[in-house]
C-alpha positions as CSV (number, residue, x, y, z in Angstrom):
1,M,61.8,25.7,55.6
2,K,60.4,22.2,54.9
3,G,57.0,23.1,56.3
4,S,56.8,26.3,54.4
5,A,57.6,24.4,51.1
6,L,54.9,21.9,51.9
7,I,52.3,24.6,52.6
8,H,53.2,26.4,49.3
9,S,52.9,23.1,47.5
10,C,49.5,22.4,48.9
11,E,48.3,25.9,48.1
12,S,49.5,25.5,44.6
13,T,47.6,22.2,44.2
14,V,44.4,23.6,45.7
15,S,44.7,26.7,43.4
16,S,45.3,24.5,40.4
17,Q,42.3,22.3,41.2
18,H,40.1,25.4,41.7
19,T,41.2,26.7,38.3
20,D,40.4,23.3,36.7
21,I,36.9,23.3,38.2
22,T,36.3,26.8,37.1
23,H,37.4,26.1,33.5
24,T,35.3,22.9,33.5
25,K,32.2,24.7,34.7
26,E,32.7,27.5,32.1
27,K,33.1,24.8,29.4
28,N,29.9,23.0,30.3
29,M,27.9,26.2,30.6
30,S,27.3,27.1,26.9
31,N,25.0,29.8,25.7
32,P,22.1,28.9,23.4
33,Y,24.0,30.1,20.3
34,Q,27.0,27.9,21.2
35,I,24.8,24.9,21.7
36,R,23.1,25.5,18.3
37,T,26.5,25.8,16.7
38,D,27.8,22.6,18.3
39,V,24.6,20.7,17.3
40,L,25.0,22.0,13.7
41,A,28.6,20.8,13.7
42,M,27.6,17.4,15.1
43,A,24.9,17.1,12.4
44,K,27.4,18.0,9.7
45,E,29.9,15.5,11.0
46,M,27.3,12.7,11.0
47,L,26.2,13.5,7.4
48,D,29.9,13.7,6.3
49,R,30.6,10.3,7.8
50,Q,27.6,8.8,6.1
51,Y,28.6,10.3,2.8
52,D,32.2,9.1,3.2
53,T,31.0,5.6,4.0
54,N,28.7,5.5,1.0
55,M,31.5,6.8,-1.2
56,A,33.8,4.0,0.0
57,L,31.0,1.5,-0.9
58,A,30.7,3.1,-4.4
59,H,34.5,2.7,-4.9
60,Q,34.4,-0.9,-3.8
61,A,31.6,-1.6,-6.2
62,M,33.5,-0.1,-9.0
63,D,36.6,-2.1,-8.1
64,L,34.5,-5.2,-8.2
65,Y,33.7,-4.6,-11.9
66,K,37.0,-3.0,-12.9
67,D,37.4,-5.5,-15.8
68,N,34.0,-4.5,-17.3
69,A,33.7,-0.8,-17.8
70,E,29.9,-0.9,-18.4
71,Q,29.3,-2.8,-15.2
72,A,31.7,-0.5,-13.3
73,L,29.8,2.5,-14.5
74,D,26.5,1.0,-13.6
75,A,27.8,0.1,-10.1
76,W,29.1,3.7,-9.7
77,K,25.8,5.2,-10.7
78,K,24.0,2.8,-8.4
79,Y,26.1,3.4,-5.3
80,V,27.7,6.9,-5.6
81,P,26.0,9.0,-2.8
82,K,24.3,12.3,-3.4
83,M,25.9,15.1,-1.4
84,Y,23.5,16.3,1.3
85,T,21.9,19.7,0.9
86,P,21.8,22.6,3.4
87,E,18.2,21.7,4.0
88,E,19.1,18.1,4.9
89,L,21.8,19.4,7.2
90,K,19.3,21.7,8.9
91,E,16.8,18.8,9.3
92,Q,19.5,16.6,10.9
93,A,20.5,19.4,13.3
94,E,16.9,20.1,14.2
95,K,16.5,16.4,15.1
96,L,19.6,16.6,17.4
97,Y,18.6,19.9,18.8
98,S,15.1,18.6,19.8
99,F,17.0,16.5,22.4
100,V,18.3,19.6,24.0
101,T,15.0,21.4,24.1
102,T,12.7,18.6,25.3
103,K,12.4,17.8,29.0
104,E,12.2,14.0,29.0
């Protein structure tokens, strides 16, 4: 009985490892459309982080001049970021995608 349980346990472990390898292989093998979608998402995330960082800087600049409304407004105008356009997002994605398509 003990030997049978050990064999069953080993079969279960091997089966589990095989399933994990299969799922990992399937995860790593993306089709071109999935790769493009992933690259676009990465580009958007990069631009979103850049925008958020610049917005935080604009808020800090405004806080620095909170006692003087005119200076605060000037600081806001100077540091508030412009939201990226779809064209800028596409350009960023194309930069990232060029890594995937070049053989270096």
